[in-house]
Structure formats: structure tokens, C-alpha cells
LOGUTOR-856763 format. One record per residue: residue in three letters; y negated, z negated, x of N, C-alpha, C in turn. Coordinates in steps of 0.05 Angstrom, whole numbers, padded with zeros to 5 digits, always signed. Each point is the difference from the previous one (the first is absolute). Layout:
% LOGUTOR-856763
ALAYZXYZXYZX;...
***
This chain:
% LOGUTOR-856763
UNK-02545+00636-01230-00004-00026-00001-00024-00013-00012;UNK-00024+00020+00007-00024-00011-00011-00002+00008-00030;UNK+00010+00021-00009+00006+00006-00027+00012-00023-00019;UNK+00019-00008+00015+00017-00023-00017-00017-00026-00003;UNK-00017-00006+00024-00016-00020-00004-00022+00000-00019;UNK-00013+00026-00001-00022+00004-00020+00013-00005-00028;UNK+00025+00013-00006+00011-00004-00022+00006-00028-00009;UNK+00006-00018+00018+00009-00027-00006-00029-00015-00008;UNK-00020+00008+00019-00025-00014-00008-00012+00010-00027;UNK+00007+00022-00007-00011+00010-00028+00014-00016-00020;UNK+00029-00001-00003+00011-00013-00018-00007-00032-00002;UNK-00006-00010+00021-00011-00026+00000-00025-00004-00017;UNK-00015+00018+00004-00026+00001-00013+00003+00003-00034;UNK+00021+00014-00003+00006+00006-00027+00013-00025-00015;UNK-00015-00011-00024+00013-00019-00014+00013+00009-00025;UNK+00012-00019-00013+00013+00009-00026-00018+00013-00021;UNK-00023-00012-00001-00019+00010-00019-00007+00027+00007;UNK-00005+00007+00025-00006+00025+00009+00021+00023-00004;UNK+00024-00010+00005+00022+00018-00004+00004+00009-00033;UNK-00002-00019-00017-00001+00004-00025-00023+00020-00010;UNK-00023-00007+00010-00024+00019-00004+00005+00030+00005;UNK+00017+00000+00023+00006+00029+00011+00020+00017-00019;UNK+00020-00019-00005+00025+00011-00017-00007+00000-00030;UNK-00014-00022-00011-00004-00003-00029-00034-00002-00003;UNK-00013+00015+00003-00029-00007-00002-00013-00014-00025;UNK+00012+00010-00024-00008-00010-00024+00012-00030-00006;UNK+00024-00008+00013+00008-00026-00007+00002-00018+00028;UNK-00016+00009+00018+00001-00016+00025-00006-00029-00002;UNK-00021-00006-00016-00006-00029-00007+00020-00017-00013;UNK+00013+00012-00019+00017-00015-00019+00029+00000+00020;UNK+00005+00019+00009+00027+00001+00021-00004-00023+00022;UNK-00019-00005+00011-00007-00019+00020+00004-00027-00011;UNK-00010-00005-00024+00004-00025-00016+00027-00005-00005;UNK+00017+00020-00012+00026-00003-00004+00015-00004+00023;UNK-00002+00010+00023+00013+00003+00021+00000-00030+00010;UNK-00023-00018+00003-00008-00026+00004+00022-00017-00016;UNK-00007+00002-00029+00017-00014-00018+00030+00003+00004;UNK+00010+00026+00005+00029+00002+00000+00013-00012+00026;UNK-00020+00004+00024+00012-00016+00023-00002-00026+00002;UNK-00019-00012-00015+00002-00031-00003+00024-00009-00019;UNK+00006+00018-00019+00021-00008-00022+00027+00001+00020;UNK+00002+00019+00012+00023+00003+00016+00007-00020+00022;UNK-00025-00007+00011+00001-00022+00020+00006-00026-00009;UNK-00009-00006-00024+00007-00026-00013+00027-00004-00010;UNK+00012+00026-00008+00028-00002-00008+00017-00001+00022;UNK-00006+00012+00023+00014-00008+00023+00002-00026+00010;UNK-00024-00012-00004+00000-00029+00004+00016-00014-00018;UNK+00003+00006-00025+00017-00014-00022+00028+00007+00009;UNK+00008+00021+00011+00027+00004+00006+00005-00015+00023;UNK-00016-00005+00018+00007-00012+00027+00002-00028-00011;UNK-00018-00013-00016+00004-00026-00007+00023-00006-00014;UNK+00007+00013-00025+00021-00006-00013+00027+00011+00005;UNK+00003+00020+00019+00023+00013+00008+00016+00015-00022;UNK-00023+00007-00022+00014+00015-00025-00016+00024-00001;UNK+00010+00021-00017-00014+00024-00003-00006+00003-00029;UNK-00002-00024-00014-00006+00001-00029-00024+00016-00011;UNK-00020-00002+00013-00026+00012-00012-00003+00030+00016;UNK+00019+00009+00010-00001+00029+00010-00003+00021-00025;UNK+00003-00011-00023+00001+00020-00020-00024+00009-00005;UNK-00023-00017+00008-00032+00005-00004-00006+00030+00017;UNK+00019+00002+00020-00006+00026+00016+00006+00023-00021;UNK+00018+00001-00012+00010+00019-00019-00024+00003-00023;UNK-00007-00027-00012-00021+00001-00018-00026+00011+00008;UNK-00006-00003+00028-00026+00013+00007+00003+00031+00005;UNK+00024+00009+00008+00004+00025+00003-00003+00014-00026;UNK+00007-00010-00021-00001+00011-00027-00031+00001-00009;UNK-00014-00023+00009-00029-00001-00004-00014+00020+00014;UNK+00011+00013+00021-00018+00016+00021+00004+00029-00017;UNK+00020+00004-00013+00004+00029-00012-00025+00009-00017;UNK-00011-00014-00017-00018+00005-00019-00026+00007+00019;UNK-00008-00017+00022-00020+00006+00015+00004+00026+00018;UNK+00024+00008+00011+00005+00018+00010-00003+00029-00016;UNK+00008-00002-00023-00006+00022-00020-00032+00008-00005;UNK-00013-00025-00003-00030+00006-00004-00010+00009+00027;UNK+00009-00010+00021-00016+00011+00028+00009+00029+00006;UNK+00022+00005-00008+00009+00029+00003-00016+00019-00020;UNK-00005-00009-00023-00016+00017-00018-00026+00001+00010;UNK-00014-00024+00010-00026+00000+00006-00005+00019+00022;UNK+00016+00003+00018-00003+00018+00027+00007+00028-00011;UNK+00003+00010-00024+00009+00024-00005-00025+00015-00011;UNK-00007+00024+00010-00028+00012-00003+00002+00011-00031;UNK+00023+00010-00012+00001+00009-00028+00022-00011-00011;UNK-00006-00013-00025+00023-00015-00016+00005+00023-00024;UNK+00028+00004-00005+00008+00017-00020+00007-00023-00022;UNK-00008+00008-00025-00001-00018-00026+00030-00011-00002;UNK+00018+00020+00000+00027-00007-00008+00010-00019+00024;UNK-00002+00005+00023+00010-00012+00023-00013-00029+00002;UNK-00027-00005-00011-00017-00022-00001+00017-00017-00019;UNK+00003+00011-00026+00014-00013-00021+00027-00011+00007;UNK+00016+00014+00013+00028-00008+00009-00004-00025+00020;UNK-00021+00005+00023-00003-00023+00018-00012-00024-00016;UNK-00016+00004-00019-00008-00023-00016+00021-00011-00013;UNK+00016+00011-00014+00024-00016-00010+00018-00016+00020;UNK+00006+00012+00023+00017-00014+00024-00020-00023+00010;UNK-00024+00003+00004-00020-00020+00009+00000-00026-00022;UNK-00004+00009-00028+00003-00021-00019+00024-00017+00000;UNK+00022+00019+00005+00029-00015-00001+00000-00022+00022;UNK-00009+00008+00023+00000-00020+00027-00018-00021+00001;UNK-00023+00005-00015-00027-00017+00005+00007-00030-00006;UNK+00014-00008-00021+00009-00027-00007+00010-00013+00022;UNK+00015+00013+00019+00013-00013+00024-00022-00016+00016;UNK-00025+00007+00003-00018-00012+00015-00007-00027-00011;UNK-00008-00004-00023-00008-00025-00014+00024-00017-00002;UNK+00028+00013-00005+00024-00015-00003+00001-00022+00019;UNK-00005+00002+00023+00008-00017+00020-00011-00029-00003;UNK-00024+00000-00017-00010-00028-00005+00018-00016-00016;UNK+00021+00013-00013+00018-00013-00019+00025-00009+00017;UNK-00001+00006+00024+00020-00009+00021-00005-00030+00011;UNK-00024-00011-00010-00007-00029+00000+00022-00015-00011;UNK+00015+00010-00020+00020-00020-00013+00020-00006+00018;UNK+00005+00015+00022+00019-00010+00020-00005-00025+00013;UNK-00028-00011-00003-00007-00024+00010+00016-00022-00010;UNK+00010+00004-00024+00018-00024-00011+00024-00002+00014;UNK+00010+00014+00019+00026-00002+00016-00010-00010+00030;UNK-00025-00003+00003-00010-00009+00026+00003-00032-00002;UNK+00006-00013+00027+00006-00030+00006-00032-00004+00009;UNK-00002-00027-00001-00027-00013+00006-00012+00008+00029;UNK+00025+00003+00020-00008+00001+00025-00008+00032+00008;UNK+00007+00015-00016-00007+00031+00004-00018+00014-00021;UNK-00009-00017-00018-00013+00014-00024-00027+00012+00011;UNK-00012-00013+00019-00022+00008+00014+00000+00031+00010;UNK+00019+00007+00009+00005+00026+00017+00009+00018-00023;UNK+00018-00011-00017+00007+00020-00024-00024+00010-00015;UNK-00022-00019-00006-00021+00004-00015-00016+00023+00019;UNK-00003-00005+00024-00016+00018+00012+00009+00029+00005;UNK+00032+00000+00002+00010+00024-00001-00004+00019-00023;UNK+00010-00014-00025-00005+00017-00023-00028+00007-00005;UNK-00019-00020+00004-00028+00007-00006-00010+00020+00019;UNK+00013+00004+00023-00014+00019+00020+00010+00028-00011;UNK+00025+00004-00012+00013+00021-00007-00018+00007-00031;UNK-00005-00022-00012-00008+00007-00029-00032+00011+00003;UNK-00014-00013+00020-00028+00009+00007-00003+00030+00006;UNK+00022+00006+00023+00000+00026+00005+00009+00019-00021;UNK+00019-00008-00016+00002+00017-00025-00020+00006-00019;UNK-00016-00024-00005-00026+00003-00016-00021+00019+00012;UNK-00001-00001+00026-00017+00020+00010+00008+00028+00000;UNK+00027+00001+00004+00010+00033-00005-00007+00004-00028;UNK+00006-00017-00018-00004+00008-00028-00031+00010-00006;UNK-00019-00020+00007-00028+00010-00006-00014+00025+00021;UNK+00011-00001+00021-00009+00025+00019+00013+00028-00013;UNK+00024-00005-00012+00015+00029-00014-00016+00002-00027;UNK-00007-00021-00014-00013+00005-00023-00022+00012+00003;UNK-00019-00010+00018-00028+00016+00006+00004+00028+00009;UNK+00023+00009+00015+00004+00023+00014+00006+00020-00028;UNK+00018-00014-00019+00006+00017-00022-00023+00003-00018;UNK-00019-00017-00005-00022+00005-00014-00019+00019+00011;UNK+00001+00004+00025-00020+00022+00013+00014+00024-00007;UNK+00026+00002+00002+00017+00024-00006-00006+00009-00029;UNK+00002-00019-00018-00003+00004-00029-00027+00011-00007;UNK-00018-00005+00016-00029+00007-00004-00001+00032+00008;UNK+00020+00013+00012+00000+00030+00006+00007+00015-00029;UNK+00011-00016-00020+00009+00013-00022-00010-00012-00028;UNK-00008-00027+00002-00007-00015-00025-00030-00006+00006;UNK-00013-00010-00023-00024-00014+00001+00001-00028+00012;UNK-00022-00013+00007+00001-00028+00015+00011-00020-00021;UNK-00012+00003-00027+00009-00020-00022+00033+00005-00003;UNK+00009+00022-00004+00028+00004-00006+00019-00007+00022;UNK-00011+00005+00028+00015-00010+00026+00004-00030+00001;UNK-00025-00011-00008-00001-00032+00002+00017-00013-00021;UNK+00002+00016-00022+00020-00013-00026+00026+00007+00012;UNK+00005+00023+00013+00031+00001+00008+00008-00016+00020;UNK-00019-00008+00016+00008-00023+00022-00001-00025-00010;UNK-00015-00011-00022+00008-00020-00014+00027-00005-00015;UNK+00006+00023-00013+00025+00004-00012+00023-00004+00020;UNK-00006+00013+00023+00024+00002+00021+00003-00031+00011;UNK-00024-00013+00000+00005-00031+00009+00017-00018-00020;UNK-00005+00007-00022+00016-00012-00023+00027+00004-00002;UNK+00006+00028+00006+00028+00013+00001+00014-00011+00023;UNK-00014-00005+00022+00011-00015+00023+00007-00027-00005;UNK-00016-00013-00014+00006-00026-00007+00025+00000-00016;UNK+00005+00014-00018+00026+00004-00019+00019+00011+00020;UNK+00000+00015+00020+00018+00007+00015+00011-00023+00018;UNK-00019-00017+00011+00010-00025+00012+00016-00016-00020;UNK-00004-00002-00022+00017-00018-00018+00027+00014-00001;UNK+00005+00025-00006+00024+00016-00001+00014-00003+00026;UNK-00013-00001+00022+00011-00002+00024+00012-00029+00008;UNK-00019-00020-00008+00009-00027+00007+00017-00012-00020;UNK+00000+00007-00027+00012-00013-00018+00024+00015-00012;UNK-00005+00027-00005+00018+00020-00003+00019+00012+00020;UNK-00008-00006+00028+00013+00011+00019+00002+00031+00007;UNK-00024+00012-00016+00000+00029+00006-00012+00007+00027;UNK+00010+00017+00017-00014+00007+00024-00012+00029-00006;UNK-00016+00009+00018-00015+00026-00002+00018+00023+00000;UNK+00022-00001+00017+00020+00020+00002+00016+00002-00029;UNK+00002-00021-00014+00016+00003-00026-00020+00010-00021;UNK-00026-00004+00005-00020+00010-00021+00002+00030+00000;UNK-00002+00009+00026-00001+00032+00003+00030+00014-00003;UNK+00024-00019+00002+00024+00015-00001+00016-00003-00026;UNK-00004-00026-00009+00012-00006-00030-00021-00012-00016;UNK-00016+00015-00012-00023-00008-00019+00011-00011-00024;UNK+00026+00009-00008+00002-00001-00030+00004-00029-00010;UNK+00013-00019+00020+00006-00026-00011-00030-00014+00001;UNK-00015+00006+00022-00030-00009-00003-00011+00005-00022;UNK-00002+00025-00009-00016+00007-00024+00010-00013-00024;UNK+00029-00007-00001+00010-00012-00022-00012-00028-00001;UNK-00002-00012+00024-00008-00030+00000-00031-00001-00007;UNK-00015+00021+00008-00028-00002-00005-00005+00007-00030;UNK+00014+00018-00014+00000+00002-00029+00004-00024-00013;UNK+00019-00015+00009+00009-00027-00015-00023-00023+00003;UNK-00012+00003+00023-00023-00021+00005-00025+00008-00018;UNK-00004+00027-00004-00019+00011-00016+00003-00008-00030;UNK+00024+00002-00008+00009-00002-00029+00003-00029-00006;UNK+00005-00018+00022+00003-00028-00009-00017-00014+00020;UNK-00025+00001-00001-00021-00013+00012+00004-00029+00004;UNK+00005-00016-00028+00003-00025+00002+00021-00009+00015;UNK+00026+00013-00006+00025-00008+00016-00006+00000+00029;UNK-00019+00019+00008-00003+00006+00026-00030-00010+00016;UNK-00009-00020-00017-00027-00006+00007-00004-00006+00029;UNK+00015-00015+00017-00001-00006+00023-00008+00027+00018;UNK+00013+00022-00007-00008+00025+00013-00028+00007+00001;UNK-00012+00003-00025-00026+00005-00006-00019-00019+00011;UNK+00008-00026-00002-00016-00024+00014-00005+00004+00029;UNK+00026+00004+00013+00000+00007+00030-00018+00024+00007;UNK+00006+00021-00017-00015+00026+00008-00029-00005-00003;UNK-00009-00011-00021-00028-00007-00005-00011-00015+00022;UNK+00009-00023+00005-00009-00019+00016+00000+00008+00032;UNK+00024+00014+00011+00002+00010+00026-00018+00026+00001;UNK-00002+00016-00022-00018+00024+00001-00028-00010+00004;UNK-00009-00022-00017-00029-00007+00006-00004-00011+00026;UNK+00019-00013+00013-00001-00010+00030-00002+00027+00017;UNK+00015+00018-00002-00002+00023+00016-00029+00016-00008;UNK-00008-00001-00024-00027+00012-00004-00023-00014+00011;UNK+00005-00025+00002-00022-00016+00011-00001+00005+00027;UNK+00023+00001+00017+00001+00011+00028-00015+00025+00003;UNK+00006+00020-00017-00011+00028+00006-00029-00001-00006;UNK-00010-00019-00014-00027-00004-00006-00016-00006+00024;UNK+00013-00024+00015-00011-00012+00022-00002+00020+00024;UNK+00020+00016+00004+00003+00018+00023-00017+00025-00005;UNK-00005+00003-00026-00021+00023-00009-00032-00012+00010;UNK-00004-00022-00006-00024-00012+00006-00002+00000+00033;UNK+00021-00010+00011-00002-00004+00030-00003+00031+00013;UNK+00017+00015-00013-00004+00031+00011-00029+00009-00005;UNK-00014-00003-00018-00029+00006-00004-00017-00013+00022;
***
């Protein structure tokens, strides 16, 4: 009995941050932030369901799950003591394919056009909460990948590759939102995607909205990355 009481007291003293620090010492700080953001996102979604009696925005749960995948990949790689180059390249490819799902959630704001005056306030809160969580997942994963790249490449090359990745993610958001390609299709059926990309490259004027979106959204993501980098310092 005394042993059980001691165990209960011990668990009460352990908070979420300490648990993360024990399980994932390198990512404890970012995990605690992400936990709070996701907790708030799910709570506000629950209130939205209770108020409207509909499950319309539950697709955000799936979107945030896809956004978590690249972070899980970099978290796993960061905790490995030794990285094999071939395994790292394969992991990098999978990470890149799923990374755009994190900032993609911002574009879910277009669903606000279907909201009514009475509930647009909570719809805005729900999408914004999930979008902010997605952005934190995006930048935390980017910084983890940058640290991993430094094991193989110089700082300048790593930074250039991260910048390229940011703009590729912006392009990925476009093909996901407007061409309706998801990450699973990119990995399982890349032929049609490559055909569309070649068409965009060969006919840049006809597809000018693609490159305009990629540049503007890419600069937006790059600005956020620069802000995060300064805050990290």
C-alpha cells in the first residue's frame, strides 16, 4: 500500500515537460510546446462540434496527423547515434514528401467562406489553432533537419538546401490545394505529377499563377523561418 502511495505522489510531481524530457531529451522543449498547441486545437474543435452539432472541421485532425509525420521523422533521426547515408537520403525523401502538409493547413482558411455570421468566430479560431500548430511543426522539423544535414554537409550548403526545401514546400502546397495531389499519391503514383510539373516548367506563362503562389508563399515561409532562427538564437 505504501509503495502504491509513493508511486502516485511521484506521478503527480511529474509534469508533461518532465515526461518529454525523460523520453525525448533533445526535443523536450519543442514537444511541450506542440502538446499545448495540439491540446488547445482539439479543445476548440470540440467546442465547435458542441455548438454547431456538426463534424465538418474534423478533417483538420487528419491534416494535423499528416503534418506530424515529418516532425516524427526528424525526431527519430535526431535520436539515432549513427546515421547511415543511404538510410538518411531515403528518410529525407519521405520527409520532403510529407513536409508540405504542415504549412498546407493555412490554406484551409478558405473554408471560412462557407461559415455563417453566427459561427465564423469559432471557425476562425479552430482553423487558426490547427494552422499555427502546423507551422510550429514545420519550423521545428526544419531546424531538426538542418542539424542533421550538418553531419554530412557544410553550413552554407545545409542552409541553401533548407531554403530550397521551403520553396519546394510552397510548391507542394499549391499542387495539394489546387491540383489535389496528396502525399500518398506523390509516393505511390508520381508519373502524373511529374507530367504536370514538366508542363508547368515548359509553359510558365500559361501557369503563371503556380509560380506566383510558390514565390509569395515561399517568401512567407522563409520569413517565418528567419524569425524562428532569430528567436532560437
